C-alpha positions in Angstrom: 18.2 42.0 3.0 14.1 41.1 2.0 15.4 39.7 -1.4 17.7 37.6 0.6 14.8 36.4 3.0 12.9 36.2 0.5 14.8 33.6 -1.5 16.1 31.8 1.7 12.2 31.0 1.7 11.7 29.6 -1.5 14.4 27.7 -1.1 13.0 25.9 1.8 9.7 25.9 0.3 10.8 23.9 -2.6 13.1 21.5 -0.5 10.2 20.3 1.5 8.3 19.9 -1.6 10.7 17.8 -3.0 11.1 15.8 0.2 7.4 15.1 0.2 7.5 13.8 -3.4 10.1 11.5 -2.4 8.0 9.6 -0.3 4.6 10.0 -2.2 3.6 6.3 -3.6 -0.2 7.0 -5.4 0.0 3.9 -7.3 1.2 1.6 -4.2 -1.8 3.1 -2.9 -4.4 2.8 -5.1 -3.6 -0.4 -5.5 -4.0 -1.0 -1.8 -7.6 0.5 -1.8 -8.6 -2.0 -5.0 -7.5 -4.7 -2.8 -9.3 -3.8 0.2 -12.2 -3.2 -1.6 -11.7 -6.9 -3.4 -11.7 -8.1 0.4 -14.5 -6.5 1.1 -16.4 -7.4 -2.1 -15.2 -11.2 -1.2 -16.7 -11.0 2.9 -20.4 -9.5 1.5 -20.5 -12.1 -1.7 -19.6 -14.9 0.6 -16.6 -16.2 -1.2 -14.6 -15.6 1.9 -15.0 -16.9 4.7 -14.5 -15.0 8.1 -11.0 -16.7 8.6 -10.1 -16.2 5.2 -10.5 -12.4 5.1 -8.4 -12.4 8.4 -5.8 -13.8 7.0 -6.3 -11.2 4.2 -6.8 -8.1 6.1 -3.0 -9.2 8.3 -1.5 -9.5 5.0 -2.2 -6.3 3.8 -1.5 -4.7 7.4 1.5 -6.1 6.7 2.2 -4.3 3.6 1.3 -1.1 5.5 3.9 -1.4 7.9 6.7 -2.2 5.0 5.4 0.9 3.5 5.7 2.9 6.4 8.8 1.7 7.0 10.1 2.8 3.6 8.9 5.8 4.5 10.4 6.5 6.8 14.0 8.1 5.9 12.6 10.4 3.3 13.1 9.1 0.3 11.3 5.7 -1.4 13.6 3.9 -3.7 12.9 2.3 -7.1 14.1 -1.1 -4.9 11.4 -0.2 -2.1 8.6 0.6 -4.6 9.3 -3.3 -6.2 9.4 -4.3 -3.2 6.5 -3.5 -2.3 4.4 -3.9 -5.5 5.8 -7.2 -5.2 4.0 -8.1 -1.7 1.0 -6.3 -3.3 1.4 -8.7 -6.5 1.1 -11.8 -3.8 -1.5 -10.8 -2.2 -3.3 -9.7 -5.1 -2.6 -13.7 -6.0 -3.8 -15.0 -2.3 -7.2 -12.6 -2.7 -7.9 -14.4 -6.2 -7.3 -17.6 -5.0 -8.8 -17.6 -2.0 -12.3 -15.8 -3.4 -12.0 -19.2 -6.4 -11.3 -22.0 -4.3 -13.8 -24.4 -4.1 -16.3 -24.8 -1.4 -15.0 -27.7 1.2 -17.9 -30.6 1.7 -17.7 -31.8 5.4 -19.0 -35.4 5.8 
């Protein structure tokens, strides 16, 4: 009886850890953190206006919502990872574009 209970506990522990492993997104998290840093650096250096920074932050929130949505079912598939990565790639392009746009001269 003790062996049965012990083996059941072990099997449940493995199943739970496998479930958590399927929803992990370390690469996505790392990319998101770097993009946040780039946005903050752009604000500090004056490369981004407050309006541009708000737009970029909104884009980051959209990516975060997408990430939470795909994790909701307990598994992040390759297609879902590709979708998040595509959103992050577009966000990265947007950050670069807004940080490197020329200042407009108001006449």
